[in-house]
C-alpha positions as CSV (number, residue, x, y, z in Angstrom):
1,M,-6.1,17.5,-23.2
2,N,-9.1,15.3,-22.1
3,F,-9.2,13.1,-19.2
4,L,-6.6,10.3,-19.2
5,D,-4.4,12.8,-20.9
6,A,-4.5,15.2,-18.0
7,A,-3.7,12.6,-15.7
8,R,-1.2,10.9,-16.9
9,S,0.4,14.3,-16.6
10,Q,-0.4,15.2,-13.2
11,Y,0.4,11.7,-12.0
12,L,3.6,12.3,-13.3
13,A,4.0,15.9,-12.0
14,V,3.0,14.4,-8.9
15,N,5.1,11.2,-8.5
16,S,8.3,13.1,-9.7
17,G,7.9,16.2,-7.4
18,T,7.4,14.0,-4.2
19,F,10.5,12.4,-4.6
20,Y,12.6,15.1,-5.7
21,W,11.1,16.2,-2.0
22,M,12.1,12.5,-0.7
23,L,15.3,12.2,-1.6
24,S,16.4,16.0,-0.9
25,R,15.4,15.1,2.8
26,A,19.0,13.8,4.8
27,P,18.4,10.4,5.6
28,L,18.4,8.7,8.7
29,Q,20.8,6.4,10.6
30,G,23.1,6.2,7.2
31,G,20.5,5.6,5.2
32,F,16.8,4.9,6.3
33,L,14.1,7.0,4.4
34,N,13.2,10.3,6.4
35,T,9.5,11.1,6.0
36,K,9.1,12.0,9.6
37,H,7.2,15.2,8.8
38,N,3.5,16.7,9.9
39,S,1.3,17.2,6.9
40,L,-0.7,19.5,9.4
41,T,2.4,21.6,10.8
42,L,4.1,21.1,7.4
43,Q,7.2,20.3,10.1
44,D,9.6,17.8,10.6
45,Y,9.1,15.6,13.9
46,G,11.8,16.0,16.4
47,N,13.4,13.6,19.5
48,A,10.9,15.8,21.6
49,D,7.9,13.8,19.3
50,G,9.0,10.6,20.9
51,M,8.5,7.6,18.7
52,R,7.0,10.1,15.8
53,G,10.3,11.4,16.0
54,P,14.2,10.0,14.5
55,D,15.4,8.2,16.8
56,Y,12.3,5.3,15.9
57,T,12.8,3.4,12.8
58,Y,9.5,1.9,11.0
59,G,10.1,-1.6,9.3
60,W,6.2,-1.2,7.4
61,I,7.2,1.8,5.9
62,Q,11.0,1.7,5.1
63,G,9.6,-1.8,3.2
64,R,7.5,0.1,1.4
65,G,9.7,2.4,0.4
66,L,12.0,0.6,-1.1
67,E,9.7,-1.5,-2.8
68,A,8.3,2.2,-4.3
69,L,11.9,3.3,-5.0
70,A,12.9,0.5,-7.0
71,T,9.6,0.1,-9.2
72,H,9.5,3.8,-9.7
73,A,13.3,3.6,-10.7
74,N,12.4,1.0,-13.2
75,F,9.6,3.6,-14.6
76,F,11.4,6.5,-14.7
77,D,14.8,4.8,-16.5
78,L,13.2,6.8,-20.1
79,E,11.0,9.4,-18.8
80,L,13.2,10.9,-16.7
81,P,16.4,9.3,-16.0
82,P,18.4,12.0,-13.5
83,L,15.4,10.9,-11.4
84,A,16.1,7.3,-11.6
85,T,19.7,7.3,-11.0
86,K,19.0,9.1,-7.9
87,L,15.9,6.6,-6.6
88,D,18.7,3.9,-7.1
89,A,21.1,5.5,-5.2
90,T,18.8,6.0,-2.2
91,G,17.1,2.5,-2.7
92,K,20.4,0.7,-3.1
93,A,21.6,2.4,0.5
94,L,17.7,1.5,1.9
95,Y,18.3,-2.0,0.7
96,P,21.7,-3.2,2.7
97,L,20.1,-1.7,6.1
98,L,16.7,-3.7,5.9
99,E,18.9,-7.2,5.3
100,K,20.6,-5.9,8.4
101,L,17.4,-5.5,9.9
102,I,16.1,-9.2,9.3
103,A,19.3,-11.1,9.3
104,K,19.1,-11.2,13.3
105,D,16.2,-13.7,12.9
106,G,14.5,-13.8,9.7
107,H,12.1,-11.4,10.3
108,A,11.0,-7.7,10.2
109,Y,9.1,-5.7,12.7
110,F,6.7,-2.8,12.8
111,C,9.1,-0.4,15.3
112,Y,13.0,-0.2,16.1
113,D,14.1,2.0,18.6
114,P,17.2,4.1,18.7
115,D,19.6,0.8,18.9
116,H,17.3,-1.4,16.8
117,N,15.7,-3.3,19.1
118,P,12.3,-3.9,18.3
119,V,9.6,-2.8,20.3
120,Y,5.7,-1.8,20.6
121,P,3.7,0.9,21.3
122,D,1.2,-0.6,23.4
123,Q,-2.9,0.6,23.5
124,N,-1.8,3.6,25.8
125,Y,1.4,4.4,24.0
126,K,3.6,2.8,26.8
127,L,7.2,1.7,24.8
128,A,7.5,-1.7,25.5
129,R,9.9,-4.7,23.8
130,Q,8.7,-6.8,21.3
131,N,8.4,-10.8,21.7
132,P,10.9,-12.5,18.5
133,A,8.2,-13.6,16.5
134,N,10.1,-16.9,15.8
135,N,7.5,-18.5,12.9
136,I,4.8,-15.9,13.6
137,Y,5.0,-13.6,10.1
138,T,3.3,-9.6,10.3
139,Y,2.7,-6.8,8.3
140,S,6.2,-5.6,8.5
141,D,7.3,-9.1,7.3
142,A,5.1,-8.3,4.1
143,F,6.2,-4.7,3.3
144,V,9.7,-5.4,4.3
145,S,10.1,-9.0,1.7
146,K,8.1,-7.2,-0.9
147,G,10.3,-4.6,-0.9
148,L,13.9,-6.4,-0.8
149,M,11.9,-8.9,-3.6
150,V,11.4,-6.0,-6.1
151,A,14.4,-4.4,-5.2
152,S,17.1,-7.2,-5.4
153,N,15.8,-7.6,-8.9
154,R,16.2,-4.0,-9.9
155,Y,19.7,-3.8,-8.4
156,H,21.0,-7.4,-9.3
157,G,18.8,-8.5,-12.3
158,A,16.8,-11.3,-10.5
159,P,15.0,-12.0,-7.4
160,D,17.5,-13.0,-4.3
161,K,16.3,-16.7,-3.5
162,N,16.4,-15.5,-0.4
163,H,13.8,-12.5,-0.5
164,V,11.6,-14.7,-2.5
165,A,11.8,-17.5,0.0
166,Y,10.6,-14.8,3.0
167,L,8.2,-13.5,0.8
168,D,6.5,-17.1,0.3
169,N,6.8,-17.6,4.1
170,V,4.8,-14.8,5.1
171,I,2.1,-15.9,2.6
172,Q,2.1,-19.6,4.1
173,A,1.8,-18.2,7.3
174,I,-1.4,-16.8,6.6
175,E,-3.0,-20.0,5.3
176,N,-1.2,-21.5,8.5
177,G,-2.6,-19.2,10.8
178,R,0.4,-17.9,12.1
179,F,0.1,-14.6,11.0
180,Q,-0.5,-11.9,13.9
181,I,-2.0,-8.6,13.2
182,D,-1.9,-6.4,15.6
183,E,1.2,-5.6,16.4
184,R,0.9,-3.0,19.1
185,Q,0.8,-5.8,21.4
186,P,3.2,-8.8,21.8
187,L,3.6,-11.5,19.2
188,S,2.3,-14.8,20.4
189,K,0.3,-17.7,19.5
190,M,-2.9,-16.7,22.0
191,A,-2.8,-13.3,20.0
192,I,-3.1,-14.6,16.9
193,E,-6.0,-17.2,18.2
194,K,-7.9,-14.6,19.7
195,Q,-7.9,-12.1,16.4
196,P,-10.7,-12.2,13.8
197,D,-10.4,-13.6,10.6
198,D,-10.0,-10.5,9.0
199,I,-10.0,-9.5,5.4
200,G,-6.1,-7.5,5.6
201,P,-3.8,-10.4,5.8
202,R,-4.9,-12.1,2.2
203,M,-6.0,-8.9,1.0
204,I,-2.1,-7.0,1.5
205,L,-0.7,-10.1,0.1
206,L,-2.8,-10.4,-3.1
207,G,-0.9,-7.3,-3.7
208,A,2.9,-9.9,-4.4
209,A,0.9,-11.8,-7.0
210,A,1.4,-8.8,-9.4
211,L,5.1,-8.5,-8.2
212,F,6.0,-12.3,-8.4
213,N,4.6,-11.8,-12.2
214,R,6.8,-9.1,-13.0
215,V,9.7,-10.3,-11.9
216,G,8.9,-13.7,-13.9
217,L,7.7,-16.0,-11.0
218,H,5.1,-17.0,-12.2
219,N,5.2,-20.5,-10.7
220,H,4.3,-18.4,-7.1
221,T,0.9,-16.7,-7.5
222,A,-1.3,-20.0,-7.3
223,Y,-1.7,-18.4,-4.0
224,A,-3.2,-15.7,-5.0
225,G,-6.5,-17.3,-6.5
226,R,-7.4,-19.1,-3.6
227,F,-7.0,-15.5,-1.6
228,I,-9.6,-14.3,-4.2
229,S,-11.9,-16.9,-3.8
230,H,-11.8,-16.7,-0.2
231,I,-12.2,-13.0,0.3
232,I,-15.6,-13.3,-2.3
233,D,-16.5,-16.6,-0.6
234,R,-16.5,-15.1,3.4
235,H,-16.8,-11.2,3.1
236,F,-18.4,-10.0,0.1
237,D,-22.0,-9.9,0.8
238,V,-23.9,-10.3,-2.2
239,K,-27.1,-7.7,-1.3
240,T,-24.7,-4.6,-0.8
241,G,-21.7,-5.3,-3.0
242,L,-19.4,-4.5,0.4
243,L,-16.9,-6.8,1.4
244,R,-17.3,-7.5,5.5
245,N,-14.3,-7.2,7.6
246,V,-15.1,-9.8,9.5
247,P,-17.5,-12.5,7.7
248,E,-20.7,-12.4,9.2
249,G,-19.5,-9.6,11.0
250,D,-20.9,-5.6,9.7
251,E,-18.2,-3.5,9.9
252,C,-16.7,-2.4,6.1
253,N,-13.4,-0.7,5.4
254,V,-14.3,0.3,2.3
255,G,-10.9,1.5,1.3
256,H,-9.3,-2.2,1.8
257,G,-12.2,-3.3,-0.5
258,I,-11.2,-1.1,-3.5
259,E,-7.8,-1.9,-2.5
260,F,-8.2,-5.8,-3.2
261,V,-10.0,-4.8,-6.2
262,G,-6.7,-2.7,-7.4
263,F,-4.2,-5.9,-6.5
264,A,-7.1,-8.4,-8.2
265,L,-7.0,-6.8,-11.6
266,D,-3.3,-6.2,-11.4
267,Y,-2.4,-9.9,-11.1
268,L,-5.7,-11.5,-13.3
269,G,-4.9,-12.1,-16.9
270,E,-6.7,-11.1,-19.6
271,D,-8.3,-15.0,-19.4
272,A,-10.1,-14.5,-16.1
273,D,-13.3,-15.4,-15.3
274,P,-15.6,-12.4,-16.5
275,S,-18.3,-13.4,-13.2
276,L,-15.1,-12.5,-10.8
277,I,-14.2,-9.3,-12.8
278,K,-18.2,-8.4,-12.6
279,N,-17.9,-9.1,-8.9
280,L,-14.6,-7.2,-8.6
281,E,-16.5,-4.3,-10.4
282,K,-19.6,-4.3,-8.1
283,I,-17.3,-4.7,-4.8
284,L,-15.5,-0.9,-6.5
285,L,-18.8,0.5,-7.0
286,A,-20.2,-0.2,-3.8
287,S,-17.8,0.2,-2.0
288,F,-17.1,4.5,-3.3
289,K,-20.6,4.5,-3.7
290,T,-21.6,3.9,0.2
291,G,-17.8,5.0,1.6
292,F,-17.5,8.4,-0.3
293,I,-18.3,11.3,1.9
294,N,-16.8,14.9,1.9
295,P,-14.2,15.2,1.8
296,G,-12.7,11.7,1.2
297,I,-14.1,7.7,1.7
298,A,-14.7,7.1,5.1
299,L,-12.5,5.0,7.0
300,S,-15.4,1.8,8.0
301,V,-19.5,1.4,6.7
302,S,-21.9,-0.7,8.5
303,V,-23.4,-3.1,6.0
304,A,-26.5,-3.5,7.5
305,T,-27.2,0.2,6.9
306,T,-24.7,1.0,4.7
307,Q,-23.9,4.5,6.8
308,A,-20.5,5.6,7.7
309,T,-19.5,4.4,10.9
310,N,-16.5,5.7,11.0
311,K,-16.0,8.9,9.2
312,T,-12.7,9.9,9.5
313,C,-10.9,9.9,5.8
314,P,-7.4,9.0,5.6
315,W,-5.6,9.6,1.4
316,W,-5.0,6.9,0.6
317,S,-8.2,5.2,-0.2
318,L,-8.1,7.5,-2.8
319,P,-5.7,6.7,-4.5
320,E,-6.1,3.3,-3.9
321,T,-9.3,4.3,-5.4
322,I,-7.9,5.9,-8.8
323,R,-5.7,2.5,-9.3
324,A,-8.7,0.2,-9.5
325,A,-10.8,1.7,-11.7
326,A,-8.0,3.1,-14.3
327,L,-7.2,-1.3,-14.4
328,L,-11.1,-2.0,-14.3
329,Y,-11.8,0.9,-17.0
330,E,-8.8,-0.7,-18.9
331,R,-11.0,-3.9,-19.0
332,N,-14.6,-3.2,-19.5
333,R,-14.9,1.0,-20.7
334,S,-17.5,1.5,-18.1
335,N,-18.4,5.2,-17.8
336,E,-19.5,4.4,-14.3
337,V,-16.4,2.9,-13.6
338,L,-14.4,6.1,-15.3
339,D,-16.6,8.4,-13.5
340,V,-15.2,6.8,-10.2
341,W,-12.0,7.5,-11.3
342,K,-12.3,11.2,-12.2
343,T,-14.3,11.5,-9.0
344,A,-11.5,10.3,-6.7
345,D,-9.1,11.9,-8.8
346,Q,-11.2,15.7,-8.3
347,A,-11.6,14.7,-4.7
348,F,-7.7,13.8,-3.8
349,F,-6.0,17.5,-5.8
350,K,-8.9,19.2,-4.4
351,N,-9.1,18.2,-0.7
352,Y,-5.9,16.4,0.2
353,W,-3.0,17.5,-2.4
354,L,-0.8,19.9,-0.7
355,G,1.2,20.7,-4.2
356,T,3.7,22.9,-1.6
357,P,5.8,21.0,-0.5
358,P,4.3,17.7,-2.8
359,L,2.3,15.5,-0.5
360,A,-1.4,14.9,0.8
361,R,-2.9,15.8,3.9
362,Q,-2.8,12.6,5.8
363,T,-6.3,12.5,7.7
364,M,-9.6,14.1,7.2
365,T,-12.9,14.6,8.5
366,Q,-15.3,16.9,7.4
367,D,-14.6,19.7,9.5
368,G,-10.6,19.8,8.0
369,Q,-7.8,17.9,8.7
370,I,-6.9,15.9,12.0
371,D,-4.0,15.5,13.7
372,F,-4.6,11.2,13.2
373,V,-1.8,8.7,12.4
374,P,-3.5,6.0,10.7
375,A,-0.9,3.1,11.3
376,T,3.0,4.8,11.2
377,P,3.6,8.6,12.0
378,D,6.6,8.6,8.6
379,L,4.9,9.8,5.8
380,D,4.1,7.5,2.8
381,P,3.9,9.0,0.0
382,G,5.8,6.8,-2.6
383,Y,4.0,3.6,-1.9
384,H,-0.1,4.3,-1.0
385,T,-0.1,8.0,-3.3
386,G,2.9,7.1,-5.8
387,L,2.5,2.8,-6.6
388,S,-1.5,3.8,-6.8
389,L,-0.7,6.9,-9.3
390,L,1.8,4.9,-11.2
391,A,-0.8,2.3,-12.2
392,A,-3.2,4.8,-13.3
393,L,-0.6,6.5,-15.4
394,Q,0.2,3.1,-17.4
395,V,-3.3,2.1,-17.9
396,A,-3.8,5.7,-19.8
397,D,-0.7,5.0,-21.3
398,R,-1.5,1.6,-22.6
399,L,-5.6,3.1,-23.4
400,S,-3.1,5.6,-25.6
401,N,-1.2,2.9,-27.5
402,K,2.4,4.8,-26.1
403,S,4.9,2.2,-26.3
404,S,7.3,3.9,-23.6
405,L,8.5,1.4,-20.9
406,S,5.7,3.0,-18.7
407,A,3.2,1.2,-20.9
408,T,4.7,-2.1,-19.2
409,H,4.1,-3.9,-16.1
410,K,7.7,-4.6,-15.5
411,V,9.7,-4.6,-13.0
């Protein structure tokens, strides 16, 4: 088998295996996804684990999970119909729970206590009640609104206008200075005024542009061009090819740079400006070359020295590299880009993929796996791993001229 055929087969096996594992686990609190599993000990978190345990619900992970369920159900309709049926059953149970959470005040929150009150752990891991968001929006809003929009399109045949408006509001909040990055502190205007002009919000919400296109809402994507231009104009270091986290700053989260490339390519049409595609290629190649250390991609590097400043290697940046490289290779057939795809693929499956259970180790260093939670303690295999590998699988199908549903971008 050539690389594309082998990759397609492996990604299909990984995603189907992961979802069968997820769906075999008893849901939490009547329908929330249960991925509260420690990838280091391979034991489930329990009540003694506090905020890692089953009493706490993370809006982030549930919104991302709903997007992954609905998107993969569409793919598996033809590929593996029994799995699509199971995915829909789980998604349809989660969907109203998320609707209920946001019905209180129009917002999703990072974490909820056992009574579904929004709470946050501060930097000392002391639990506190979160402020009402009011007109402030967050990453939790971003992930939940995306999930709800995609799910409504899957389950009801059209995107729900209220969920579309919710997602539009998140995008507008970024451009209007009402988006708070750090949810582990009180939500407030003062916190927004003090936060850096980080690449994160525009990068993450750029991922919604392709979703809008796939559900037929092309008139909602004008913001994407502005976001891409903003990031290139303010964060792109022409000399190194890296994206600075903050304009004029030295730190670069190379995984986020790679994720930006993937989201941009997923959105851009065949008529995209060739110079932009060349810049995206430069960002991908520079980010991977600079950030790739044993066993994965470093969390951050210095733009000035191009050396890793945080050698912690989360799992998610390797699947994101697979997606970005696959989408770029589809456009330019560059052997250098294909080598990045192959290298990221090999590193992920050699160093991170457990196989039994069908999960990835969450965080590695050069000394081995560590107990470090990047964002939420719940595992996130359907979103960062699953959606990335699905996009690469679909590239393999298109390059092989397969006519199955997997070769489309429909949601």
